[in-house]
C-alpha positions in Angstrom: -59.4 72.6 61.3 -56.4 74.9 61.6 -55.0 72.6 64.3 -55.3 69.6 62.0 -53.5 71.4 59.1 -50.6 72.5 61.3 -50.1 68.9 62.5 -50.0 67.7 58.9 -47.4 70.3 58.0 -45.3 69.3 60.9 -45.5 65.6 60.0 -44.4 66.3 56.4 -41.5 68.4 57.7 -40.3 65.6 59.9 -40.5 63.1 57.1 -38.5 65.4 54.8 -35.8 65.8 57.5 -35.6 62.0 58.0 -35.3 61.4 54.2 -32.7 64.1 53.8 -30.7 62.6 56.6 -30.9 59.1 55.1 -30.0 60.3 51.6 -27.1 62.2 53.0 -25.8 59.1 54.6 -26.2 57.0 51.3 -24.4 59.5 49.1 -21.5 60.2 51.3 -18.2 59.2 49.6 -15.7 57.3 51.9 -12.8 59.2 53.3 -9.7 59.0 51.1 -11.7 57.4 48.3 -12.7 58.8 45.0 -16.3 58.5 43.8 -17.8 59.0 40.4 -21.5 58.3 40.1 -21.7 54.5 41.0 -17.9 54.0 40.9 -15.9 54.1 44.1 -12.1 54.0 43.9 -10.4 53.1 47.2 -7.3 51.6 45.8 -3.7 52.3 47.1 -5.0 53.7 50.4 -3.2 51.2 52.7 -6.5 50.1 54.2 -6.4 47.1 56.6 -10.2 47.0 56.7 -13.0 48.0 54.3 -14.1 51.6 54.9 -17.8 52.5 54.9 -19.0 52.1 51.4 -22.2 53.7 50.1 -24.9 51.1 49.4 -25.5 52.5 45.9 -22.0 51.6 44.7 -21.9 49.4 41.6 -18.2 49.3 40.9 -15.7 49.2 43.8 -11.9 49.1 43.6 -10.1 48.1 46.8 -6.8 47.1 45.1 -3.4 47.7 46.6 -4.4 47.7 50.2 -3.8 45.2 53.1 -7.2 43.6 53.3 -7.7 40.0 54.2 -10.6 37.6 54.4 -12.5 39.6 57.1 -14.4 41.6 54.5 -17.6 39.6 54.2 -19.7 41.8 56.5 -18.5 45.0 54.9 -20.1 43.9 51.7 -23.3 42.6 53.0 -25.2 45.9 52.5 -23.8 46.5 49.0 -26.7 45.0 47.2 -26.0 46.7 43.9 -22.4 45.8 43.6 -21.5 44.4 40.2 -17.7 44.9 39.9 -15.2 44.3 42.8 -11.5 44.6 42.5 -9.4 43.3 45.3 -6.0 43.1 43.6 -2.7 43.3 45.5 -4.1 42.6 49.0 -3.4 39.9 51.6 -6.1 37.3 50.8 -5.1 33.7 51.2 -8.3 32.4 49.8 -11.2 33.8 47.9 -13.5 35.7 50.3 -17.0 34.3 50.7 -19.6 36.3 48.8 -22.7 34.3 49.6 -25.0 37.3 49.7 -23.6 38.9 46.6 -24.8 36.8 43.7 -25.2 40.0 41.7 -21.4 40.6 41.3 -20.5 40.1 37.6 -16.7 40.9 37.7 -14.3 39.8 40.5 -10.6 40.6 40.4 -8.2 39.1 43.0 -4.9 39.4 41.2 -1.6 39.4 43.1 -2.7 38.0 46.4 -1.6 34.9 48.3 -4.5 32.6 47.4 -3.3 29.0 47.4 -6.4 27.1 46.1 -9.9 27.4 44.9 -12.2 25.3 47.0 -15.7 23.9 46.5 -18.4 26.2 47.8 -16.4 29.4 47.3 -19.0 30.9 45.0 -22.7 31.2 45.8 -25.4 29.4 43.9 -26.7 31.3 41.0 -23.6 33.4 40.9 -23.6 36.2 38.3 -19.9 36.4 37.9 -18.9 36.7 34.3 -15.3 37.7 34.7 -13.0 36.2 37.3 -9.3 37.3 37.5 -7.1 35.3 39.9 -3.7 36.1 38.2 -0.4 36.1 40.1 -1.4 34.1 43.1 0.0 30.9 44.5 -2.8 28.6 43.4 -1.7 25.0 43.2 -5.0 23.2 43.5 -8.5 23.7 42.1 -10.9 21.3 43.6 -13.3 19.4 41.3 -16.6 21.2 41.5 -15.1 24.5 42.6 -16.4 26.2 39.5 -19.8 24.5 39.5 -21.8 27.6 40.5 -20.1 29.8 38.0 -22.5 29.0 35.2 -22.4 32.6 33.8 -18.6 32.7 33.7 -17.3 34.2 30.4 -13.7 35.1 31.2 -11.4 33.2 33.6 -7.8 34.3 34.1 -5.5 32.0 36.2 -2.2 33.3 34.9 1.0 33.2 36.9 0.1 30.6 39.4 1.5 27.2 40.4 -1.1 24.9 38.9 0.4 21.6 38.0 -2.8 19.8 37.0 -6.5 20.4 36.6 -9.1 17.9 37.7 -11.3 16.2 35.2 -14.8 17.7 34.6 -13.7 21.0 36.1 -15.4 23.0 33.3 -18.5 20.9 32.8 -20.8 23.8 33.8 -18.9 26.6 32.0 -20.8 26.5 28.7 -20.7 30.3 28.5 -16.9 30.6 29.0 -15.3 32.4 26.1 -11.8 33.1 27.3 -9.6 30.9 29.5 -6.0 32.0 30.4 -3.6 29.6 32.1 -0.3 31.2 31.2 2.7 31.0 33.4 1.7 27.9 35.4 3.3 24.4 35.8 1.0 22.3 33.7 2.8 19.3 32.5 0.1 17.1 30.8 -3.0 18.0 28.9 -5.2 14.9 29.4 -8.0 13.9 27.1 -11.3 15.7 27.5 -9.8 18.1 30.1 -11.7 21.0 28.6 -14.9 19.1 28.1 -17.9 21.4 28.5 -16.3 24.5 27.0 -18.2 24.3 23.8 -18.3 28.1 23.4 -14.7 28.8 24.3 -13.0 31.1 21.7 -9.6 31.8 23.3 -7.4 29.5 25.2 -4.0 30.6 26.4 -1.5 28.1 27.8 1.8 30.0 27.4 4.8 29.5 29.6 4.0 26.1 31.1 5.9 22.9 31.2 3.6 21.1 28.8 5.4 18.2 27.1 2.5 15.9 26.5 -0.7 16.8 24.8 -2.7 13.6 24.7 -5.1 12.6 21.9 -8.4 14.3 22.4 -7.1 16.9 24.7 -9.1 19.7 23.0 -12.0 17.6 21.9 -15.3 19.3 22.3 -14.3 22.8 21.2 -16.6 24.1 18.6 -15.9 27.8 18.6 -12.1 28.0 19.3 -10.4 30.8 17.4 -7.2 31.4 19.3 -4.9 28.8 20.9 -1.6 29.9 22.4 0.9 27.2 23.4 4.1 29.2 23.3 7.0 28.6 25.6 6.3 24.9 26.5 8.1 21.7 25.8 6.0 20.3 23.1 8.0 18.1 20.8 5.7 17.3 17.9 2.4 18.1 16.3 0.1 15.2 15.9 -3.4 14.7 14.4 -4.5 13.1 17.6 -4.4 16.2 19.8 -5.7 18.5 17.0 -9.2 17.0 17.2 -11.7 19.7 18.3 -9.8 22.6 16.7 -11.8 22.7 13.5 -12.7 26.4 13.9 -9.2 27.5 14.9 -8.0 30.7 13.2 -4.7 31.5 15.1 -2.4 28.9 16.6 0.8 30.0 18.3 3.4 27.3 19.1 6.6 29.4 19.3 9.4 28.6 21.7 8.8 24.9 22.0 10.9 21.8 21.1 8.9 20.9 18.0 11.0 18.9 15.6 8.3 16.9 13.8 5.0 17.5 12.2 3.1 14.3 11.7 1.4 13.7 8.4 -2.2 14.7 8.4 -1.9 16.9 11.5 -3.8 19.8 9.9 -6.6 17.7 8.4 -9.2 19.2 10.7 -7.8 22.8 10.8 -8.6 24.0 7.4 -9.7 27.4 8.7 -6.4 28.2 10.2 -5.1 31.6 9.0 -2.1 32.3 11.3 0.5 29.8 12.4 3.5 30.6 14.5 6.2 27.9 14.7 9.1 30.1 15.4 11.9 29.3 17.8 11.5 25.5 17.6 13.7 22.6 16.4 12.3 22.0 13.0 15.0 20.5 10.7 13.0 20.3 7.4 9.9 21.2 5.6 8.4 18.4 3.7 5.7 18.3 1.0 3.0 17.3 3.5 4.2 19.5 6.4 1.4 22.0 5.8 -1.1 19.9 3.9 -4.8 21.0 4.3 -3.9 24.5 5.4 -5.6 26.0 2.4 -6.6 29.2 4.1 -3.3 30.0 5.8 -2.3 33.6 5.5 0.7 34.0 7.9 3.4 31.4 8.6 6.3 32.1 10.9 9.1 29.5 10.8 11.8 31.8 11.9 14.6 30.7 14.4 14.4 27.0 13.7 17.1 24.7 12.4 15.6 24.2 9.0 18.2 23.0 6.4 16.0 21.1 4.1 12.9 22.2 2.1 11.4 19.9 -0.4 10.4 21.1 -3.8 6.7 20.9 -3.0 6.9 22.1 0.6 4.5 25.0 0.1 2.3 23.5 -2.5 -0.7 23.3 -0.1 -0.6 26.9 1.2 -1.0 28.9 -2.0 -3.0 31.6 -0.1 -0.1 32.5 2.1 0.7 36.2 2.2 3.5 36.4 4.9 6.3 33.9 5.3 9.1 34.2 7.7 12.0 31.8 7.3 14.7 34.0 8.9 17.4 32.6 11.1 17.5 29.1 9.7 20.0 27.2 7.6 18.4 27.0 4.2 21.1 28.6 2.0 20.9 25.6 -0.4 17.2 26.4 -1.1 18.1 29.7 -2.6 21.5 28.7 -4.0 20.6 25.5 -5.8 16.9 24.8 -6.1 14.6 25.9 -9.0 11.3 27.4 -7.9 11.0 26.1 -4.4 8.5 28.9 -3.6 6.7 28.9 -6.9 3.3 27.9 -5.5 3.3 31.0 -3.2 1.8 33.3 -5.9 -0.1 35.4 -3.3 3.0 36.0 -1.1 3.5 39.7 -0.2 6.2 39.7 2.5 9.0 37.2 2.6 11.9 37.1 5.1 15.0 35.0 4.5 17.3 37.0 6.8 20.3 35.3 8.4 20.3 32.0 6.5 24.0 31.8 5.5 23.0 32.5 1.9 26.1 33.0 -0.3 24.5 33.0 -3.7 21.1 33.4 -5.3 20.1 31.0 -8.1 18.4 32.6 -11.1 15.2 30.6 -10.5 15.2 30.7 -6.7 12.2 33.1 -6.6 10.2 31.9 -9.5 6.5 32.3 -9.1 6.5 35.1 -6.5 4.7 37.5 -8.8 3.0 39.5 -6.0 5.9 39.8 -3.6 6.5 43.4 -2.5 9.1 42.9 0.3 12.0 40.5 0.4 14.4 40.5 3.4 17.8 39.1 2.7 19.7 40.9 5.5 22.3 39.1 7.5 23.4 36.9 4.6 27.0 37.0 3.3 25.8 37.0 -0.3 28.6 37.0 -2.9 26.8 36.5 -6.1 23.3 36.9 -7.6 22.6 35.3 -10.9 21.1 37.3 -13.7 17.3 37.2 -13.9 17.0 36.2 -10.2 14.5 39.0 -9.5 12.7 39.0 -12.9 9.6 37.1 -11.6 9.1 39.5 -8.7 7.6 42.3 -10.8 6.1 44.0 -7.7 9.2 43.9 -5.5 10.0 47.3 -4.1 11.6 46.7 -0.7 14.7 44.5 -1.1 16.6 44.4 2.2 20.2 43.6 1.2 23.2 44.5 3.3 26.0 42.2 2.0 29.5 43.5 1.8 31.0 40.5 0.1 29.6 40.8 -3.4 31.6 39.3 -6.2 31.3 42.2 -8.7 32.2 40.3 -11.8 30.7 41.0 -15.2 27.8 38.7 -14.4 26.5 41.1 -11.7 26.2 44.2 -13.9 22.5 43.6 -14.5 21.6 44.3 -10.9 22.9 47.9 -11.1 20.2 48.7 -13.6 17.5 46.6 -11.8 18.1 48.5 -8.5 17.8 51.9 -10.1 14.6 51.0 -12.0 12.7 48.6 -9.6 13.8 48.9 -6.0 13.8 51.5 -3.3 17.6 52.1 -2.9 17.4 53.1 0.7 17.0 49.4 1.7 20.0 48.3 -0.4 23.5 48.7 1.2 25.4 46.1 -0.8 29.1 46.6 -1.5 31.7 44.9 -3.6 34.5 42.7 -2.2 36.1 41.6 -5.6 37.9 42.7 -7.7 40.2 44.6 -5.4 39.9 47.8 -7.3 36.2 48.1 -6.4 36.4 46.7 -2.9 34.0 48.6 -0.6 32.2 50.3 -3.5 28.4 50.2 -3.5 27.1 47.8 -6.1 24.9 50.7 -7.4 28.1 52.4 -8.6 29.5 49.4 -10.5 30.5 50.1 -14.1 31.2 47.7 -17.0 34.9 48.5 -17.1 35.2 47.5 -13.4 34.1 43.9 -13.8 36.3 40.8 -14.4 36.2 37.0 -14.6 34.6 35.0 -11.8 36.9 33.3 -9.3 34.1 31.1 -7.9 34.8 27.4 -7.7 34.0 25.2 -10.7 33.1 21.6 -10.3 35.1 19.5 -12.8 34.2 16.0 -11.5 30.7 15.4 -10.2 29.8 12.5 -7.9 28.3 9.6 -9.8 25.2 7.6 -9.2 25.8 3.9 -8.2 24.7 0.9 -6.3 26.2 0.3 -2.8 26.0 -3.1 -1.2 24.9 -3.2 2.4 27.7 -3.9 4.8 30.4 -2.7 2.5 31.9 0.8 2.0 31.0 3.2 -0.7 32.9 6.2 -2.0 31.7 9.4 -3.7 34.2 11.7 -5.4 34.0 15.4 -6.1 36.7 17.6 -7.7 36.7 21.4 -8.3 39.1 24.1 -9.4 39.1 27.9 -9.6 40.9 30.7 -11.4 43.0 31.9 -9.7 43.3 28.7 -7.6 42.6 29.3 -3.9 41.5 27.4 -0.8 38.2 25.7 -1.2 36.0 24.0 1.3 33.8 21.0 0.6 30.4 20.3 2.2 28.6 17.0 1.5 24.8 17.0 1.5 22.3 14.1 1.5 18.7 14.5 0.5 19.1 18.3 0.7 20.5 18.1 4.3 24.0 18.1 5.5 25.7 14.8 6.0 26.2 14.3 9.8 29.7 13.3 10.9 31.0 12.5 7.4 34.3 10.6 6.8 36.0 12.7 4.1 39.4 12.6 2.5 40.7 15.7 0.6 43.8 16.3 -1.5 45.1 18.7 -4.2 46.3 17.3 -7.6 47.4 18.8 -10.9 44.9 18.1 -13.8 45.7 17.3 -17.4 45.7 21.0 -18.3 48.2 21.8 -15.6 45.5 23.5 -13.5 45.4 22.5 -9.8 42.2 20.9 -8.6 40.9 20.0 -5.1 39.3 16.6 -4.6 37.0 15.5 -1.8 36.1 11.8 -1.3 33.1 11.0 0.9 33.5 7.5 2.4 30.4 5.7 3.6 31.6 2.8 5.8 29.5 -0.2 6.5 26.6 0.9 4.3 23.1 0.5 5.7 19.7 1.3 4.2 19.7 4.6 6.0 22.6 5.7 3.7 20.5 5.6 0.6 19.6 8.9 -1.0 20.8 11.7 -3.2 24.2 13.0 -2.5 25.7 16.4 -3.5 28.9 18.2 -2.8 29.0 22.0 -2.2 32.2 23.7 -3.0 32.9 27.2 -1.5 35.7 29.7 -1.5 35.9 33.4 -0.5 34.1 34.4 -3.7 31.1 32.1 -3.8 29.6 28.6 -3.7 29.1 26.0 -6.4 26.8 23.0 -6.3 27.5 19.6 -8.0 24.9 17.5 -9.6 23.1 15.1 -7.3 24.2 11.4 -7.3 21.7 8.8 -6.3 23.1 6.0 -4.0 20.9 3.0 -3.9 21.6 0.4 -1.2 21.1 -3.2 -2.2 21.4 -6.3 0.0 22.2 -9.8 -1.0 19.2 -12.0 -1.3 18.5 -14.2 1.7 16.2 -17.2 1.6 13.3 -17.2 4.0 11.9 -20.4 2.6 14.0 -23.0 0.8 12.9 -26.1 -1.2 13.5 -29.5 0.5 13.8 -32.9 -1.1 10.4 -34.4 -2.0 9.4 -37.9 -2.7 5.9 -38.6 -4.2 4.1 -41.3 -6.0 3.1 -41.0 -9.6 -0.1 -39.0 -10.0 0.4 -37.0 -6.8 1.0 -33.2 -6.6 4.5 -31.9 -5.9 4.9 -28.7 -4.0 8.2 -26.9 -3.6 8.6 -23.7 -1.4 11.1 -20.9 -2.2 11.0 -17.4 -1.0 13.7 -14.8 -0.4 14.2 -11.3 0.8 16.6 -8.6 -0.3 16.7 -5.0 -1.4 15.4 -4.6 -4.0 13.3 -7.7 -3.6 14.9 -10.6 -5.6 13.3 -12.3 -8.5 12.7 -16.0 -8.1 13.4 -18.4 -11.0 13.5 -22.2 -11.3 15.7 -24.7 -13.2 15.5 -28.5 -13.6 18.8 -30.3 -13.7 20.6 -27.1 -14.5 18.4 -26.3 -17.5 15.0 -24.9 -18.6 13.5 -28.2 -19.9 10.6 -29.1 -17.7 8.6 -32.1 -18.9 5.7 -30.9 -16.6 5.7 -27.5 -18.3 5.5 -29.0 -21.8 2.5 -31.1 -20.7 1.0 -28.1 -18.8 1.2 -29.8 -15.4 3.5 -27.2 -13.9 2.4 -24.0 -12.2 4.6 -21.2 -10.8 2.9 -18.4 -9.0 4.6 -15.1 -9.8 3.6 -13.4 -6.6 3.8 -16.5 -4.4 6.6 -18.8 -3.1 5.0 -22.1 -4.3 6.1 -24.2 -7.2 3.5 -26.9 -8.3 3.6 -30.0 -10.4 0.4 -31.9 -10.7 0.0 -35.5 -11.8 3.7 -36.3 -11.1 5.5 -38.6 -13.5 8.9 -40.2 -13.4 10.1 -37.8 -16.1 9.7 -35.1 -13.5 12.4 -36.5 -11.4 15.6 -34.5 -11.0 17.3 -31.7 -9.1 15.2 -28.5 -9.0 17.1 -25.3 -8.4 15.5 -22.1 -7.0 17.5 -19.0 -7.8 16.9 -15.6 -6.0 18.5 -12.8 -7.9 18.7 -9.0 -7.5 21.4 -6.4 -8.4 23.5 -7.4 -5.4 23.8 -11.1 -6.5 22.2 -14.5 -6.8 21.7 -17.3 -4.4 20.6 -20.8 -5.3 19.0 -23.6 -3.3 18.5 -27.2 -4.6 16.1 -29.9 -3.9 15.7 -33.4 -5.3 12.4 -34.6 -6.6 11.9 -38.4 -6.5 8.8 -39.9 -8.1 8.0 -43.4 -7.0 6.3 -45.8 -9.5 5.2 -49.3 -9.0 7.1 -51.9 -11.1 5.4 -52.7 -14.3 6.0 -54.4 -17.6 6.2 -52.2 -20.6 5.1 -55.1 -22.8 3.8 -58.5 -22.2 6.4 -61.3 -22.6 5.8 -63.4 -25.6 6.4 -67.1 -26.2 9.4 -67.9 -28.3 10.5 -70.7 -30.7 14.1 -71.2 -31.7 15.9 -73.8 -33.8 18.5 -75.7 -31.9 21.9 -74.1 -32.4 20.4 -70.6 -33.0 20.5 -67.7 -30.6 17.5 -66.2 -28.9 16.8 -63.0 -26.9 14.1 -63.0 -24.2 12.9 -59.6 -23.3 11.6 -58.3 -19.9 10.9 -54.7 -20.7 10.0 -52.9 -17.5 9.5 -49.5 -15.8 9.3 -48.3 -12.3 10.9 -45.9 -9.7 13.1 -46.7 -8.0 14.5 -48.9 -10.7 13.1 -52.4 -10.1 15.4 -55.3 -9.4 15.0 -58.1 -12.1 15.2 -61.7 -11.3 15.1 -64.4 -14.0 13.9 -67.9 -13.3 13.7 -71.0 -15.5 11.1 -73.5 -14.4 11.0 -71.9 -11.0 14.8 -71.9 -10.5 17.1 -68.8 -10.7 19.1 -68.6 -13.9 22.8 -68.7 -13.5 24.9 -66.9 -16.2 27.1 -69.2 -18.3 29.2 -68.7 -21.4 25.9 -69.3 -23.4 23.5 -67.6 -21.0 24.1 -64.0 -20.1 22.0 -60.9 -19.1 22.4 -57.4 -20.6 20.4 -54.2 -21.0 20.1 -53.8 -17.2 19.1 -57.4 -17.0 16.1 -56.8 -19.2 17.5 -59.0 -22.0 18.3 -62.7 -21.5 20.5 -63.9 -24.4 20.9 -67.6 -25.1 23.6 -68.4 -27.6 23.6 -71.7 -29.4 20.4 -72.9 -27.9 20.0 -76.5 -27.0 17.0 -78.6 -26.1 17.8 -78.1 -22.4 17.1 -74.4 -22.8 13.5 -75.1 -23.5 11.1 -74.4 -20.7 9.2 -71.7 -18.8 11.0 -68.5 -18.2 9.8 -66.0 -15.5 10.8 -62.4 -15.0 10.2 -61.1 -11.5 10.6 -57.4 -10.9 10.7 -55.7 -7.4 11.0 -52.3 -5.9 9.9 -50.8 -2.6 6.3 -50.4 -3.9 5.8 -54.1 -4.8 6.6 -57.1 -6.9 5.3 -58.3 -10.2 5.9 -61.3 -12.5 5.6 -62.2 -16.1 6.6 -65.3 -18.0 7.3 -66.7 -21.5 7.5 -70.2 -22.9 10.6 -71.1 -25.0 10.5 -74.0 -27.4 13.7 -75.4 -29.0 13.1 -77.0 -32.3 15.4 -79.8 -33.7 18.3 -78.6 -35.9 18.2 -78.7 -39.7 20.6 -81.0 -41.5 23.4 -79.3 -43.5 25.4 -80.7 -46.3 28.9 -79.2 -46.3 31.9 -79.8 -48.4 34.8 -79.3 -46.1 37.1 -78.6 -48.9 37.8 -75.1 -49.9 36.4 -73.7 -46.7 37.2 -70.1 -45.7 36.9 -68.4 -42.3 33.6 -66.6 -42.1 32.6 -64.1 -39.4 28.9 -63.5 -39.2 27.6 -60.5 -37.1 24.1 -60.7 -35.7 22.6 -57.5 -34.4 19.7 -57.4 -32.1 18.2 -54.0 -31.1 15.8 -53.3 -28.3 14.5 -50.2 -26.5 15.2 -50.3 -22.8 13.9 -47.2 -21.0 15.2 -44.2 -23.0 18.1 -46.1 -24.5 18.4 -48.2 -27.7 20.4 -51.3 -27.0 22.3 -53.0 -29.9 23.3 -56.5 -29.2 26.0 -57.5 -31.6 26.7 -61.2 -31.9 29.7 -62.2 -34.0 30.0 -65.6 -35.5 33.0 -67.2 -37.0 32.9 -70.4 -39.1 34.2 -72.0 -42.1 32.5 -71.8 -45.5 33.3 -73.6 -48.7 35.1 -71.3 -51.1 33.5 -72.7 -54.2 29.8 -72.1 -53.6 27.4 -71.5 -50.8 25.0 -74.2 -49.8 21.6 -72.8 -49.2 21.2 -74.5 -45.9 21.6 -73.3 -42.3 24.9 -74.4 -40.7 25.2 -75.4 -37.1 27.4 -72.6 -35.7 29.1 -71.9 -32.4 28.8 -68.3 -31.3 31.4 -67.0 -28.8 31.7 -63.3 -29.2 29.3 -60.5 -28.2 29.2 -56.7 -27.8 26.6 -54.4 -26.4 26.2 -50.7 -27.4 23.9 -48.2 -25.7 22.6 -45.4 -27.9 20.5 -42.6 -26.2 17.8 -41.3 -28.5 15.7 -38.2 -28.2 12.7 -40.0 -29.6 13.2 -43.6 -28.5 11.3 -46.4 -30.3 10.3 -49.7 -28.9 11.9 -52.7 -30.6 11.3 -56.4 -30.2 13.9 -59.1 -30.7 15.5 -60.1 -33.9 12.4 -61.9 -35.2 9.8 -59.3 -34.4 8.1 -57.9 -37.4 7.7 -54.5 -35.7 11.4 -54.0 -35.1 13.0 -51.3 -37.2 16.4 -53.0 -36.6 17.5 -55.7 -39.1 19.7 -58.6 -38.0 22.9 -59.3 -40.0 23.9 -62.9 -39.6 21.8 -66.1 -39.5 18.3 -66.5 -40.6 16.4 -64.7 -43.2 17.9 -61.4 -42.2 21.5 -62.8 -42.4 23.9 -60.8 -44.4 27.2 -62.7 -44.7 30.5 -61.0 -45.2 33.5 -63.0 -46.3 37.2 -62.3 -46.2 40.4 -64.0 -47.2 41.4 -65.6 -43.9 43.9 -68.3 -43.3 42.1 -71.6 -43.4 42.6 -74.0 -40.6 43.0 -77.8 -40.9 40.0 -78.5 -38.7 36.4 -78.0 -39.5 35.5 -76.6 -36.0 34.6 -73.0 -35.7 37.2 -70.6 -34.5 36.5 -69.5 -31.0 36.7 -65.7 -30.3 36.7 -64.2 -26.8 34.5 -61.2 -26.0 35.8 -58.2 -27.9 34.8 -55.5 -25.3 33.5 -55.9 -21.8 32.1 -52.4 -21.8 32.1 -49.6 -24.3 34.4 -47.9 -25.3 37.5 -49.9 -24.0 38.2 -50.9 -27.6 42.0 -50.9 -27.6 41.9 -54.1 -25.5 40.3 -55.8 -28.4 43.5 -55.9 -30.4 45.0 -58.7 -28.3 41.8 -60.8 -28.2 41.6 -61.6 -31.9 43.8 -64.3 -33.5 47.2 -63.0 -34.4 46.8 -64.0 -38.1 44.1 -61.3 -38.4 46.3 -58.5 -37.2 43.3 -56.3 -37.2 42.9 -52.6 -36.6 39.5 -52.1 -34.9 37.3 -48.9 -35.0 34.1 -48.8 -33.1 31.5 -46.2 -34.1 28.3 -45.6 -32.3 25.5 -43.7 -33.9 23.1 -42.0 -31.5 20.3 -42.3 -33.9 18.2 -45.5 -34.2 20.5 -46.9 -36.9 22.8 -49.8 -36.0 26.3 -49.2 -34.7 29.0 -50.2 -37.1 32.1 -52.3 -36.3 34.9 -52.6 -38.8 37.7 -55.1 -38.6 40.5 -54.9 -41.1 43.5 -57.1 -41.9 45.7 -57.9 -44.9 43.3 -60.7 -45.9 39.9 -59.1 -45.7 37.3 -57.0 -43.8 34.4 -57.7 -41.5 
């Protein structure tokens, strides 16, 4: 029993010795290293191989040694290792850690690693933080990060990465921070970061990025911080902003951004901090920051901004900090009223180094919560009274100008600084008048001030129209007391005119005061030259702005569609085209035959579309024929295009030809009243044979009237009227009967010469035709015999009278005619005169008085010399007969 107990005690002692020895081996700290609990620090020991590391180590730092890839076996027994730092060693690739899937943080900064290859990391890797900064990594193979499903932070800064493979981050749904600063990335392609749905921070500073393609950041749902500083980005577009809905801070400083596309921020309504400093922005427009309703800080410093629209900051009313330092926006403060009035929550505002020379009284309207205003680095000469009244909370005014014009208009600021501002930030001194030069503005007294020597604009540029292709001039004149050198600057749309052509001179005004004049010449005006122009006049004591003159560019109208000649048949639809371009767009108007009388319009057959280029006439009639003129007119001028409308109409008879009876020796008129377009050709036939004009048979009224004088029995027969135009031929006919003459008993004694005038009127087309037939015979002086004489008719005259309301007349025996015949028959009205009787009983033969109206003077020599008449022909354009008067010493006709 004792023996068994002694053996047991010996066994226990041996076990204790073995355990003690093993424990001693496991807790021994490596030589030259420092140990603290589970942390072992072997950095900066110049190791070329890994020393013996205790198995219990959890955090191991081997940085700043000369280790290389032959370290795999040294880590095989470190089963509890969670953090491993191998910075600043001689690794050319990431060492294999196939048996160390428990490592959560791996740091390999400042080695010589050239790539990250597929299979580098073990399956089910526990790495959460991977730092590979400051290596020479150029390539990352697709799938190299597949096993890093637990990765939360990946730092690849200061490498030589030019591009990243697609789908590289498909398995990194836990990644929160990705840093790629100081690489050589050039293009951010669409969906490059697909899979990073939980990423909150992305840093891409100091790359060569000049192309961010649409959808480059699509898939981000938790992104808060995006840094893109120090790249070559030229514009901000809505396309590549997709996916940044949760963005809080966006930094884009030190790029080449000159343009912000409209709607770029539509999806970034949560943005609070935006840094656009050190870019090439030239202007801030009304929609530049639309949708940024939660923006708190905006940095626009160190740009080239020279134009800010009146509503530039209307969408960011929650802004608290605004930096506009080191730009060129002097005009905003000097000339505009309330450009920052929407920024009622602004607390800090920097306008340092903006070449500001004067401050407008309403420049800072609306900044009721502003506490700090930085105006350092501006050569300010004048500050208008009440300029700071709206900034009731302003305490820190940074003002260091030494060029203040201390005239009487500046006295107000002395009191304001003492009561409102912290004087330690104000170091402003006077430059004028000379007696207070160099004196602090806070010491200015009322008896020190004087009149202002600033420029005064005496002739402002005027608003006018400029015609494209021609030159335009704008004139601006200014003076000052005392007169001194002035410089002129021309501005357009609140920006400086680039490369202006300017002529300047000095003249003496009406009051004897010198004035300087600047003429801005705009040669070969284009649409790009339109806008609001303003001249800015400066001298050593300040700057004055003229009113703004609007220049509108107009161009002559130019036809894009012109009407062409149209030929239609009656009843068809007429379409005329006319369209023109110009600036402003020209107005289109129509005329017919130079006037505004459109028969189709009166009959409601015409339609002009006000917004179209078509002109319609339906159911065309011959009255629509004419020249149609399309006029295109705008302030630059008027152009006209003409087109002729021809309406074709089949030949037709206005009235049916009627049979006639005439007493032998009387005259008769046969009518063939027609219409048609083109005008039909009339052909008369008697008994089937063409009629040949004789001294008894002649045609008048455009051949529509056949007149037979002194009818004879041979004139009886069948008369046909044949009318023809290009649309066809038609015929009509009448039967003429010649009755025997009536016997007349005449006493040839005491006969006197009688002239009897017969008038026949007819309507031909739109004209009233008067056929005047003059008879001359003898009549017994004693008493008239109530019988019809046989007369010889030799003299005729035809008069056309246009009538606005033409009536249709038949011949001299028609009961419907409103014209009455004077001469033979029942309607005869005889007129006698004291003529010289002849020895013979034959009638006196007269020749035709006039071949065509109004060659009346020729008629003098055609009458017998014994009449010695003076003839006056009068034509009445109404439907009353024309009047002919013959006068002589012996009587009148």
